[in-house]
C-alpha positions, 0 to 999 in steps of 0.5 A: 416760577418760570413764566416763559421758555427761555434760551438758558432753560432750553440749553440746560435741558439739551446739554445738562449744563450751562452753555454760553454764547460767544460773539464772533465777528467775521467781517461780513457786510449787508446788502442794505449797506453796500448798495445792493439794496441800499446804502443807508441800512435800516433806519435804526441800525448802528452803522458799525453793526451789532457785535464785538467789532473784533474783525475791524481790529484784525483779530482772527476768528480762532483768537476771538473764540479763545478770548471769549471762551477763556473769559466765560470759563473764568466768569461762569465756569462754562465748558460748552459754547454756541458760536454766535455770528452776530455782526451784519448779515453772516450769510451775505456772500458767495458760497465759497465765502460762507464755506470758508466761515463754516470751516473756521467754526467746525473745530473750535474747542467746546463748540456745542452749537451755532447761531447765525445772524442774517437777513431772510434775503441772504439765505438759499439751499446751498448755504443752508446745506453747509450749515446743516452739515456742521451736524451740531445739536443746536443750529439756529438761524437768526432772521430779522423780521422786525414787523410783518406789516409791509408798510412798516418795512418800507418805512424803516427801509428794511429792504424786504417784505413779510413774504420774503421772511416767511419763505426763508423760514420755511426754507430753513425749516425744510433743512431742519434748521431752527429759526429765531426771529427778531421783532421790534416794538415801537417802530415809527407809525406802528400801534400795539395792534400792529405789533401783536399782529406780527406775533400772530404772523410768527405763531403761524410759521415754523419758528422755534425762537424769538428775540424781542427788542424795544426800539431805541435811537443809536448815534449816526442813524436816520432814526436819530435824525427823526428823533432830533427833528421831533419826528420820533418819540421812543416808548417809555418803559411802561409802554414797552412792558405793556406791549411785551406782556401782551405779546408774550401772552399770545406767543406759542408756548413752544417758542424759545425766548432768546431775549426780552429787551434791547441791550445797546452797546456802550456809547451807542445809545441816544434815547431813551435813557431808561434802557441803560439801566439794565437791572431796572429793566429786568426787574420791571419785566419780572414784576410785569409777569408776576403782578399781572399773573402772565406767562407765555401763551396764557392768553391763547385759546389752548392755554394751560391753567398755569405756566408749564413746568417744562419752562424750568431748566430741569424739566423737558418739553413734552415729546422731547428726550434728553440727549446728553 
């Protein structure tokens, strides 16, 4: 039984086959690291950025694409791919720089869609128009919110407020571009109630996707300094599963869940060590849903009596037609 609306199901519904994400590193920076806002970054952010690091190895984008697509074709027999611009803030630059990046993506073989990781203070109408003009069936902007609590955003040195995020979501929506929001459970000073308030904040916006992360400590971050000084204690797995279950239970059922837990890169993690055991974490999440009879949106006033059938790959959401 499918208990949430996952990205894999969404993509199979739209394309009738597996679609694999391909990480691409364009070498963009971040205004929270280059001094425009700050040089420290968010307190949890790996100084090397999330992603493959292939740009720092001087590998052109087309070669990155070739490397990953061949690997995923061999492993999963995938034929269609989403270009995932993952490292740092991929709309942070001049319009000409963004256009150059978009042009490099346009003719990649097997391209079915795009996911662009960036910040809400790094998009505008001109950049969104460039992305829209790719005219792909799946077009996503991934925006970090982390929390809707402005005090928390200051505490983690995020560099923008919740209103900035909301305005960016509405702007992207006006271009017909879907937004996937990133949220983090376990931020310093936050309670379960704060985390659930962020989910309700998201429910009220035209957001199509979400990534859930549990906060972990990376090497070389201000959060590590807090951890080493005894000022921050990461969640246990049980605590995270409790918060995740409550959050998914009130999440709008039409929001696509792209991720349910954090996945640190090799050599990145300081604590907690339970995150490294991916299979145990995934099994824990599955058991959390099954043992508590939870599904996405089950605690909402308009909840169905059971998980909607269209959460499964072979069923379509109401009101949508299959386009192959």
